[in-house]
C-alpha positions as protocol buffer text, in pm:
chain_id: "A"
residue {
  index: 1
  type: MET
  ca { x: -2119 y: -1163 z: -2791 }
}
residue {
  index: 2
  type: SER
  ca { x: -1807 y: -1375 z: -2770 }
}
residue {
  index: 3
  type: ARG
  ca { x: -1478 y: -1250 z: -2910 }
}
residue {
  index: 4
  type: ILE
  ca { x: -1379 y: -1607 z: -2998 }
}
residue {
  index: 5
  type: PHE
  ca { x: -1489 y: -1589 z: -3361 }
}
residue {
  index: 6
  type: PRO
  ca { x: -1356 y: -1726 z: -3687 }
}
residue {
  index: 7
  type: VAL
  ca { x: -1088 y: -1492 z: -3824 }
}
residue {
  index: 8
  type: ALA
  ca { x: -1316 y: -1355 z: -4097 }
}
residue {
  index: 9
  type: ALA
  ca { x: -1569 y: -1244 z: -3838 }
}
residue {
  index: 10
  type: VAL
  ca { x: -1302 y: -1078 z: -3631 }
}
residue {
  index: 11
  type: LEU
  ca { x: -1171 y: -894 z: -3934 }
}
residue {
  index: 12
  type: PHE
  ca { x: -1520 y: -765 z: -3994 }
}
residue {
  index: 13
  type: ALA
  ca { x: -1531 y: -658 z: -3630 }
}
residue {
  index: 14
  type: GLY
  ca { x: -1193 y: -497 z: -3692 }
}
residue {
  index: 15
  type: SER
  ca { x: -1351 y: -247 z: -3929 }
}
residue {
  index: 16
  type: THR
  ca { x: -1588 y: -159 z: -3649 }
}
residue {
  index: 17
  type: LEU
  ca { x: -1297 y: -128 z: -3408 }
}
residue {
  index: 18
  type: ILE
  ca { x: -1142 y: 137 z: -3625 }
}
residue {
  index: 19
  type: ALA
  ca { x: -1462 y: 338 z: -3611 }
}
residue {
  index: 20
  type: PHE
  ca { x: -1497 y: 293 z: -3236 }
}
residue {
  index: 21
  type: THR
  ca { x: -1138 y: 394 z: -3169 }
}
residue {
  index: 22
  type: SER
  ca { x: -1150 y: 711 z: -3375 }
}
residue {
  index: 23
  type: PRO
  ca { x: -995 y: 1026 z: -3225 }
}
residue {
  index: 24
  type: GLY
  ca { x: -1337 y: 1148 z: -3117 }
}
residue {
  index: 25
  type: ASP
  ca { x: -1374 y: 846 z: -2889 }
}
residue {
  index: 26
  type: ALA
  ca { x: -1032 y: 899 z: -2730 }
}
residue {
  index: 27
  type: ALA
  ca { x: -1032 y: 529 z: -2652 }
}
residue {
  index: 28
  type: GLU
  ca { x: -718 y: 339 z: -2556 }
}
residue {
  index: 29
  type: ARG
  ca { x: -505 y: 656 z: -2563 }
}
residue {
  index: 30
  type: ALA
  ca { x: -192 y: 623 z: -2350 }
}
residue {
  index: 31
  type: ILE
  ca { x: -126 y: 916 z: -2116 }
}
residue {
  index: 32
  type: LEU
  ca { x: 164 y: 922 z: -1871 }
}
residue {
  index: 33
  type: ALA
  ca { x: -6 y: 982 z: -1537 }
}
residue {
  index: 34
  type: PRO
  ca { x: 196 y: 1131 z: -1249 }
}
residue {
  index: 35
  type: ALA
  ca { x: 327 y: 918 z: -966 }
}
residue {
  index: 36
  type: ALA
  ca { x: 85 y: 876 z: -679 }
}
residue {
  index: 37
  type: ALA
  ca { x: 127 y: 1110 z: -385 }
}
residue {
  index: 38
  type: MET
  ca { x: -5 y: 847 z: -143 }
}
residue {
  index: 39
  type: ILE
  ca { x: 163 y: 506 z: -123 }
}
residue {
  index: 40
  type: GLU
  ca { x: 31 y: 200 z: 57 }
}
residue {
  index: 41
  type: PRO
  ca { x: 270 y: 75 z: 328 }
}
residue {
  index: 42
  type: VAL
  ca { x: 432 y: -262 z: 260 }
}
residue {
  index: 43
  type: VAL
  ca { x: 292 y: -518 z: 502 }
}
residue {
  index: 44
  type: GLY
  ca { x: 390 y: -849 z: 343 }
}
residue {
  index: 45
  type: HIS
  ca { x: 586 y: -1024 z: 72 }
}
residue {
  index: 46
  type: LEU
  ca { x: 292 y: -1066 z: -167 }
}
residue {
  index: 47
  type: GLU
  ca { x: -24 y: -864 z: -227 }
}
residue {
  index: 48
  type: THR
  ca { x: -328 y: -902 z: -449 }
}
residue {
  index: 49
  type: ALA
  ca { x: -525 y: -636 z: -635 }
}
residue {
  index: 50
  type: THR
  ca { x: -800 y: -655 z: -896 }
}
residue {
  index: 51
  type: PHE
  ca { x: -845 y: -422 z: -1193 }
}
residue {
  index: 52
  type: ALA
  ca { x: -1119 y: -388 z: -1457 }
}
residue {
  index: 53
  type: GLY
  ca { x: -1063 y: -180 z: -1767 }
}
residue {
  index: 54
  type: GLY
  ca { x: -1225 y: -333 z: -2071 }
}
residue {
  index: 55
  type: CYS
  ca { x: -1155 y: -673 z: -2221 }
}
residue {
  index: 56
  type: PHE
  ca { x: -955 y: -876 z: -1972 }
}
residue {
  index: 57
  type: TRP
  ca { x: -721 y: -1008 z: -2242 }
}
residue {
  index: 58
  type: GLY
  ca { x: -545 y: -673 z: -2271 }
}
residue {
  index: 59
  type: VAL
  ca { x: -554 y: -592 z: -1899 }
}
residue {
  index: 60
  type: GLU
  ca { x: -390 y: -925 z: -1823 }
}
residue {
  index: 61
  type: GLY
  ca { x: -146 y: -876 z: -2109 }
}
residue {
  index: 62
  type: VAL
  ca { x: -22 y: -545 z: -1973 }
}
residue {
  index: 63
  type: PHE
  ca { x: 16 y: -648 z: -1610 }
}
residue {
  index: 64
  type: SER
  ca { x: 191 y: -973 z: -1700 }
}
residue {
  index: 65
  type: HIS
  ca { x: 474 y: -756 z: -1840 }
}
residue {
  index: 66
  type: VAL
  ca { x: 519 y: -549 z: -1523 }
}
residue {
  index: 67
  type: LYS
  ca { x: 830 y: -622 z: -1320 }
}
residue {
  index: 68
  type: GLY
  ca { x: 731 y: -739 z: -973 }
}
residue {
  index: 69
  type: VAL
  ca { x: 400 y: -893 z: -1087 }
}
residue {
  index: 70
  type: ILE
  ca { x: 396 y: -1261 z: -998 }
}
residue {
  index: 71
  type: SER
  ca { x: 77 y: -1353 z: -1181 }
}
residue {
  index: 72
  type: ALA
  ca { x: -215 y: -1197 z: -1366 }
}
residue {
  index: 73
  type: THR
  ca { x: -540 y: -1393 z: -1391 }
}
residue {
  index: 74
  type: SER
  ca { x: -841 y: -1305 z: -1604 }
}
residue {
  index: 75
  type: GLY
  ca { x: -1181 y: -1330 z: -1440 }
}
residue {
  index: 76
  type: TYR
  ca { x: -1493 y: -1156 z: -1317 }
}
residue {
  index: 77
  type: ALA
  ca { x: -1560 y: -925 z: -1021 }
}
residue {
  index: 78
  type: GLY
  ca { x: -1858 y: -726 z: -898 }
}
residue {
  index: 79
  type: GLY
  ca { x: -2129 y: -991 z: -916 }
}
residue {
  index: 80
  type: GLU
  ca { x: -2223 y: -1323 z: -763 }
}
residue {
  index: 81
  type: ALA
  ca { x: -2066 y: -1668 z: -801 }
}
residue {
  index: 82
  type: ALA
  ca { x: -2369 y: -1807 z: -984 }
}
residue {
  index: 83
  type: THR
  ca { x: -2317 y: -1570 z: -1280 }
}
residue {
  index: 84
  type: ALA
  ca { x: -1936 y: -1572 z: -1292 }
}
residue {
  index: 85
  type: ASP
  ca { x: -1908 y: -1722 z: -1638 }
}
residue {
  index: 86
  type: TYR
  ca { x: -1842 y: -1563 z: -1976 }
}
residue {
  index: 87
  type: GLU
  ca { x: -2182 y: -1630 z: -2129 }
}
residue {
  index: 88
  type: SER
  ca { x: -2367 y: -1474 z: -1835 }
}
residue {
  index: 89
  type: VAL
  ca { x: -2130 y: -1180 z: -1791 }
}
residue {
  index: 90
  type: SER
  ca { x: -2151 y: -1097 z: -2162 }
}
residue {
  index: 91
  type: LYS
  ca { x: -2520 y: -1010 z: -2117 }
}
residue {
  index: 92
  type: GLY
  ca { x: -2419 y: -707 z: -1912 }
}
residue {
  index: 93
  type: THR
  ca { x: -2678 y: -772 z: -1642 }
}
residue {
  index: 94
  type: THR
  ca { x: -2479 y: -963 z: -1378 }
}
residue {
  index: 95
  type: GLY
  ca { x: -2295 y: -676 z: -1208 }
}
residue {
  index: 96
  type: HIS
  ca { x: -1967 y: -841 z: -1303 }
}
residue {
  index: 97
  type: ALA
  ca { x: -1688 y: -667 z: -1489 }
}
residue {
  index: 98
  type: GLU
  ca { x: -1422 y: -847 z: -1687 }
}
residue {
  index: 99
  type: SER
  ca { x: -1135 y: -813 z: -1443 }
}
residue {
  index: 100
  type: VAL
  ca { x: -779 y: -921 z: -1375 }
}
residue {
  index: 101
  type: ARG
  ca { x: -643 y: -1030 z: -1039 }
}
residue {
  index: 102
  type: VAL
  ca { x: -280 y: -928 z: -1000 }
}
residue {
  index: 103
  type: VAL
  ca { x: -49 y: -1089 z: -746 }
}
residue {
  index: 104
  type: PHE
  ca { x: 258 y: -875 z: -693 }
}
residue {
  index: 105
  type: ASP
  ca { x: 566 y: -825 z: -478 }
}
residue {
  index: 106
  type: PRO
  ca { x: 522 y: -483 z: -311 }
}
residue {
  index: 107
  type: THR
  ca { x: 894 y: -456 z: -253 }
}
residue {
  index: 108
  type: GLU
  ca { x: 937 y: -440 z: -632 }
}
residue {
  index: 109
  type: VAL
  ca { x: 618 y: -270 z: -746 }
}
residue {
  index: 110
  type: ASN
  ca { x: 362 y: -127 z: -505 }
}
residue {
  index: 111
  type: TYR
  ca { x: -12 y: -78 z: -548 }
}
residue {
  index: 112
  type: ALA
  ca { x: 32 y: 292 z: -628 }
}
residue {
  index: 113
  type: ASP
  ca { x: 273 y: 198 z: -909 }
}
residue {
  index: 114
  type: LEU
  ca { x: 16 y: -43 z: -1051 }
}
residue {
  index: 115
  type: LEU
  ca { x: -250 y: 228 z: -1035 }
}
residue {
  index: 116
  type: ARG
  ca { x: -24 y: 463 z: -1229 }
}
residue {
  index: 117
  type: ILE
  ca { x: 24 y: 200 z: -1500 }
}
residue {
  index: 118
  type: TYR
  ca { x: -348 y: 124 z: -1502 }
}
residue {
  index: 119
  type: PHE
  ca { x: -450 y: 488 z: -1555 }
}
residue {
  index: 120
  type: SER
  ca { x: -171 y: 551 z: -1807 }
}
residue {
  index: 121
  type: VAL
  ca { x: -187 y: 242 z: -2025 }
}
residue {
  index: 122
  type: VAL
  ca { x: -466 y: -2 z: -1940 }
}
residue {
  index: 123
  type: THR
  ca { x: -788 y: 201 z: -1943 }
}
residue {
  index: 124
  type: ASP
  ca { x: -936 y: 528 z: -2056 }
}
residue {
  index: 125
  type: PRO
  ca { x: -1091 y: 629 z: -1721 }
}
residue {
  index: 126
  type: THR
  ca { x: -1320 y: 887 z: -1881 }
}
residue {
  index: 127
  type: LEU
  ca { x: -1527 y: 632 z: -2075 }
}
residue {
  index: 128
  type: LEU
  ca { x: -1842 y: 511 z: -1900 }
}
residue {
  index: 129
  type: ASN
  ca { x: -1919 y: 140 z: -1940 }
}
residue {
  index: 130
  type: ARG
  ca { x: -1706 y: 98 z: -2249 }
}
residue {
  index: 131
  type: GLN
  ca { x: -1349 y: 58 z: -2367 }
}
residue {
  index: 132
  type: GLY
  ca { x: -1236 y: 43 z: -2727 }
}
residue {
  index: 133
  type: PRO
  ca { x: -1492 y: -154 z: -2929 }
}
residue {
  index: 134
  type: ASP
  ca { x: -1659 y: -309 z: -2624 }
}
residue {
  index: 135
  type: ARG
  ca { x: -1980 y: -176 z: -2471 }
}
residue {
  index: 136
  type: GLY
  ca { x: -2162 y: -262 z: -2151 }
}
residue {
  index: 137
  type: THR
  ca { x: -2120 y: -249 z: -1774 }
}
residue {
  index: 138
  type: GLN
  ca { x: -1904 y: -561 z: -1796 }
}
residue {
  index: 139
  type: TYR
  ca { x: -1638 y: -345 z: -1963 }
}
residue {
  index: 140
  type: ARG
  ca { x: -1644 y: -64 z: -1707 }
}
residue {
  index: 141
  type: SER
  ca { x: -1334 y: 96 z: -1564 }
}
residue {
  index: 142
  type: ALA
  ca { x: -1326 y: -17 z: -1201 }
}
residue {
  index: 143
  type: LEU
  ca { x: -1092 y: -93 z: -913 }
}
residue {
  index: 144
  type: PHE
  ca { x: -1159 y: -371 z: -664 }
}
residue {
  index: 145
  type: PRO
  ca { x: -927 y: -300 z: -368 }
}
residue {
  index: 146
  type: ALA
  ca { x: -826 y: -597 z: -156 }
}
residue {
  index: 147
  type: SER
  ca { x: -788 y: -398 z: 165 }
}
residue {
  index: 148
  type: PRO
  ca { x: -890 y: -70 z: 329 }
}
residue {
  index: 149
  type: ALA
  ca { x: -536 y: 56 z: 267 }
}
residue {
  index: 150
  type: GLN
  ca { x: -568 y: -12 z: -107 }
}
residue {
  index: 151
  type: GLU
  ca { x: -905 y: 157 z: -117 }
}
residue {
  index: 152
  type: LYS
  ca { x: -761 y: 466 z: 52 }
}
residue {
  index: 153
  type: VAL
  ca { x: -475 y: 483 z: -198 }
}
residue {
  index: 154
  type: ALA
  ca { x: -709 y: 426 z: -495 }
}
residue {
  index: 155
  type: ARG
  ca { x: -951 y: 701 z: -396 }
}
residue {
  index: 156
  type: ALA
  ca { x: -667 y: 941 z: -320 }
}
residue {
  index: 157
  type: TYR
  ca { x: -507 y: 876 z: -659 }
}
residue {
  index: 158
  type: ILE
  ca { x: -831 y: 933 z: -848 }
}
residue {
  index: 159
  type: ALA
  ca { x: -874 y: 1260 z: -660 }
}
residue {
  index: 160
  type: GLN
  ca { x: -514 y: 1353 z: -741 }
}
residue {
  index: 161
  type: LEU
  ca { x: -563 y: 1288 z: -1113 }
}
residue {
  index: 162
  type: SER
  ca { x: -892 y: 1477 z: -1115 }
}
residue {
  index: 163
  type: THR
  ca { x: -735 y: 1780 z: -948 }
}
residue {
  index: 164
  type: ALA
  ca { x: -442 y: 1773 z: -1190 }
}
residue {
  index: 165
  type: HIS
  ca { x: -679 y: 1764 z: -1491 }
}
residue {
  index: 166
  type: ILE
  ca { x: -475 y: 1492 z: -1659 }
}
residue {
  index: 167
  type: TYR
  ca { x: -772 y: 1404 z: -1880 }
}
residue {
  index: 168
  type: THR
  ca { x: -998 y: 1632 z: -2079 }
}
residue {
  index: 169
  type: ARG
  ca { x: -1311 y: 1471 z: -1934 }
}
residue {
  index: 170
  type: PRO
  ca { x: -1410 y: 1363 z: -1581 }
}
residue {
  index: 171
  type: ILE
  ca { x: -1280 y: 1033 z: -1447 }
}
residue {
  index: 172
  type: VAL
  ca { x: -1560 y: 776 z: -1414 }
}
residue {
  index: 173
  type: THR
  ca { x: -1352 y: 486 z: -1281 }
}
residue {
  index: 174
  type: ARG
  ca { x: -1537 y: 322 z: -993 }
}
residue {
  index: 175
  type: VAL
  ca { x: -1390 y: 194 z: -666 }
}
residue {
  index: 176
  type: GLU
  ca { x: -1588 y: -114 z: -563 }
}
residue {
  index: 177
  type: SER
  ca { x: -1501 y: -261 z: -226 }
}
residue {
  index: 178
  type: ASN
  ca { x: -1573 y: -603 z: -77 }
}
residue {
  index: 179
  type: ARG
  ca { x: -1620 y: -775 z: -412 }
}
residue {
  index: 180
  type: ARG
  ca { x: -1508 y: -1131 z: -478 }
}
residue {
  index: 181
  type: PHE
  ca { x: -1299 y: -1231 z: -778 }
}
residue {
  index: 182
  type: PHE
  ca { x: -1378 y: -1539 z: -984 }
}
residue {
  index: 183
  type: ALA
  ca { x: -1126 y: -1678 z: -1233 }
}
residue {
  index: 184
  type: ALA
  ca { x: -1244 y: -1697 z: -1594 }
}
residue {
  index: 185
  type: GLU
  ca { x: -1251 y: -2005 z: -1811 }
}
residue {
  index: 186
  type: ALA
  ca { x: -919 y: -2164 z: -1904 }
}
residue {
  index: 187
  type: HIS
  ca { x: -928 y: -2054 z: -2268 }
}
residue {
  index: 188
  type: HIS
  ca { x: -928 y: -1688 z: -2157 }
}
residue {
  index: 189
  type: GLN
  ca { x: -611 y: -1723 z: -1952 }
}
residue {
  index: 190
  type: ASP
  ca { x: -289 y: -1595 z: -2116 }
}
residue {
  index: 191
  type: PHE
  ca { x: -495 y: -1536 z: -2429 }
}
residue {
  index: 192
  type: MET
  ca { x: -277 y: -1255 z: -2558 }
}
residue {
  index: 193
  type: ALA
  ca { x: 46 y: -1447 z: -2504 }
}
residue {
  index: 194
  type: ARG
  ca { x: -96 y: -1752 z: -2681 }
}
residue {
  index: 195
  type: ASN
  ca { x: -260 y: -1556 z: -2966 }
}
residue {
  index: 196
  type: PRO
  ca { x: -35 y: -1256 z: -3045 }
}
residue {
  index: 197
  type: THR
  ca { x: -159 y: -1227 z: -3405 }
}
residue {
  index: 198
  type: TYR
  ca { x: -531 y: -1255 z: -3327 }
}
residue {
  index: 199
  type: PRO
  ca { x: -688 y: -949 z: -3497 }
}
residue {
  index: 200
  type: TYR
  ca { x: -863 y: -820 z: -3182 }
}
residue {
  index: 201
  type: ILE
  ca { x: -533 y: -845 z: -2991 }
}
residue {
  index: 202
  type: VAL
  ca { x: -336 y: -672 z: -3267 }
}
residue {
  index: 203
  type: LEU
  ca { x: -580 y: -381 z: -3290 }
}
residue {
  index: 204
  type: ASN
  ca { x: -664 y: -326 z: -2925 }
}
residue {
  index: 205
  type: ASP
  ca { x: -419 y: -488 z: -2687 }
}
residue {
  index: 206
  type: ARG
  ca { x: -70 y: -502 z: -2833 }
}
residue {
  index: 207
  type: PRO
  ca { x: -62 y: -118 z: -2849 }
}
residue {
  index: 208
  type: LYS
  ca { x: -121 y: -113 z: -2472 }
}
residue {
  index: 209
  type: VAL
  ca { x: 175 y: -341 z: -2409 }
}
residue {
  index: 210
  type: ALA
  ca { x: 389 y: -131 z: -2642 }
}
residue {
  index: 211
  type: ALA
  ca { x: 284 y: 180 z: -2449 }
}
residue {
  index: 212
  type: LEU
  ca { x: 384 y: 13 z: -2121 }
}
residue {
  index: 213
  type: LYS
  ca { x: 731 y: -59 z: -2256 }
}
residue {
  index: 214
  type: ARG
  ca { x: 764 y: 295 z: -2394 }
}
residue {
  index: 215
  type: LEU
  ca { x: 631 y: 488 z: -2094 }
}
residue {
  index: 216
  type: PHE
  ca { x: 760 y: 266 z: -1813 }
}
residue {
  index: 217
  type: PRO
  ca { x: 1087 y: 111 z: -1930 }
}
residue {
  index: 218
  type: ALA
  ca { x: 1207 y: 58 z: -1572 }
}
residue {
  index: 219
  type: ARG
  ca { x: 891 y: -140 z: -1495 }
}
residue {
  index: 220
  type: TRP
  ca { x: 904 y: -356 z: -1809 }
}
residue {
  index: 221
  type: LYS
  ca { x: 975 y: -728 z: -1814 }
}
residue {
  index: 222
  type: ALA
  ca { x: 974 y: -947 z: -2122 }
}
């Protein structure tokens, strides 16, 4: 079901959001994760990484405010090109997850730094195939590493967090290698920046950006 509704419909969904994001769900709860013990070596001026952690509006919104991030693009990863569109992905049967491709300068912010932000602010890694009010495999918590080095760092960091018992439940975030990214439709790009008062954004995504600014002030950019 599309999130591009008339305001009245979104407000009705908002009452559902409150129920879904009750304390028992532990959804969208910001936790300051420790710095990664393993860091990917810098091999170039720009790198790319893809993250999935619920609705791509909020994931994009967070990463676009990280210092050193050049661009954040909403899209789909995990499935095939033929089904890389919002209507198909929304059915939850394509293998795709709503994802965000992040282009960053590793001399300013490395992949391990982005992982720390992702696990602290972007996603609740203990929720299986859901985030906040959204349900389905298309909203899974997943990492799509762009290189073997990124995959090694991602798996090591998940193991580090699991050993440290940062969360009260097991981490279910998946690492999915060799998956293509497909950019989403134009109206999904920069959605949060263009619609800051949209009810879904206010309830679910602006708190994530506020948590980024609060927990990572040195990483914040306006």
